[in-house]
Phi, psi and omega in degrees: 000138177226131183251148177282114181253027184287343180235148179259352189273127182298326183290345179267354181271150182277080182255158177287164183247141175246151182293152169237159184293129179281151181301326180296336179291327178301313180298312184299313185286320179299314179294326175299313178300322177298314182297326181278358179073023182273348185240134179227182188293341180281350185276080178290335173213147180223143178253122179251145180223125183268115176288333177296316178296319178299314180303320183294324180284322177296317179294322177300317180299316179298318185287324188282320181275152177301150178300139180103341175293135181258127184253120175251114185280133184294118183297319186302334182293323176202096188270015178301125188298322179297324179288320177298319177299319180298315179299315180296318179297329179279000176093014180262150175273180180226138179255124184252132179255007177203163177294328177298322177289330172301316179293324175298317179299318178295318178296332179281356180084014180286130178298144182305322182293347180255009178256134173246127183249114188238013183307137178281353184225059181286127174281157180302319181295327178293317178296319179297319178301315181296320178299320184277333191238352186230065183300136178071011173293144175276122177238117180258116175293143183271339186204166179298327182293341179278341188299320177301334181287338182250007190302324186250017179281132185245348187249007180245154170266120192249137176221179180228134179280132180246137173264108183292344175058054174223161183283127180257347185077009177285152172307147189306320183292341178253001183274100184261012179249020178287169180301318177255105182218146177276358185251120170083167177266125180305134183294343176295342177270045190304312183296321178293324178296312180298320179297323178299322179286342172277322181286332182237080186294346178284348174296128183230005182221161173236138186232146172209156168204115192265353178155173178242152186057046181295134179255346179259101187293337178274353183293315179299318180297317178297320179294321177299318177299318177296318180295319181296314179299320177298317178300320179295322177294321178295317179301316181296316180297322179291319178300318180294331180274350181082019178275123186276335183292116178273168167283123186253333184224155171230121180260111188262010173070204182224231174100357181296137189281151165264152183252122185254348186292151179295144175057026177239118182290146172293129182267154180271182188245025177302320182292324176301312181293322179297321177298315179299316181292334178283315183281324188208065185297332186287347182299325184285338180262332185270339185224158167283126185251133175246148170237164183221051181286148180223290185301317180301323181288318191260332197308315189268007182268341187244150174211154184243139175238133183230144169299142167270106188288316171195166178237117182267131186259017193286343192246180178303321175245131174300152179246119175271120182263121185233175186255026174217122182205234183289351174291324180251320184262065188295309183295319184299326186264325182270343188240120180295144177083007180283169183304145176254106187288144172285152184224159175215162182236130172250150176280176184303338179267001178089013177276136178295127182274132179243017184297166177305135182286148168224157185271128180223162165268146178244113186251138176276182190266357187278156190269065169204156193293335187273002186280075176236124175290328176193160175232148181053050181262121174289124178221152172306137191317116189257136185224163174307134180094346175288175177240128176261128176259131177246115189274170172053048184249021184285341184239138173055041178236277178296333177291348180246021185312132183257142177270003179299126183072004173055040176290150178283129176295133188287165173297147176242128179241122175259145184211159173221114175292324181298316183263002181052051178233143178209133182201156173282125178252350173208122182288153173298139177298145176261167175301322179297322177300317183289317177299320180296321180299316184272357184293000000 
């Protein structure tokens, strides 16, 4: 098989399409929540999460990758405990980027053997805890300096993160495969890496993650090929040294992009897998392969609805003041070039507004000048008392909740239209919760 690699843009590749939530679903689910008594006057903003959308992405992941690949969903992308429990119940693993996330995975009922621990700054006590309480958990060291800390661990599956040092096309802030990166050992240090696997024979895995929102679909495949070749060199060196422990797994990370643009379907990852099979088909047969996808799994499953508190007409563009901004959409507001979320407007009764559009600024509730979700956004004529819907908020939104201005984290409602189920899975924070946090 040979693939055309003349373009780096995912939107130019012939990928399959996955559904995104239709605007009519916002109306249906919001009114459903009202009828069930799940929404009250204190809910200035609410976070909704579609289990049907989650199911479709999980099934897609299973179908696209070869049978036997183990998928650990990145906790940081959406750490809601009910969702983590759902993922574990569906047979998926969880990837933890901190010891706190390890505890979340355990609280979710995830088997230790299905947890991957990748924090770049693991304390000795954290590693000791995992050794004592998480048998067969995968723990990937971030650097050579971490190896002495895991030298005598006998109950963990141990690996080392490698930086393949190639261009992924990820935004710079998410590109962890640059020459200067805090993640992994540069693959240019090949001899030192091989020596480490001789000095620490209990190491049995190789790990990489080259970035998030990757735009070069062949980059992951090239990195897998580099990792595989390195693994083969390590295997040969160990055989010559008489070390019996083989390299058993390769953790290829995640990073597949979510698509936020209007009228653009979320694309699948068949081409990503096809590239890997083209560059390095033997990786799936020679090693146990792990993935760590997050944003692709969650992004299109969640949406936020906020009261429009008022609309100020003083400027060239009216400003719609809402109750979701930099408290939840931290990256979007603080980081240039971040996703521009699609929006819709419901009237006070939850009916989708189809009125003539007008251009407005959309301002969040935090007390600083930059808290704007968007500027010069055409929306159905928006008025005080309406509801603003912010789409594609399933990933890196509630999981990045900010304490700036001590706003209350909103209620979370999970639902399934297919199973006709709707329930609160996380209550809105109370004033007492916030005072307790800062006490």
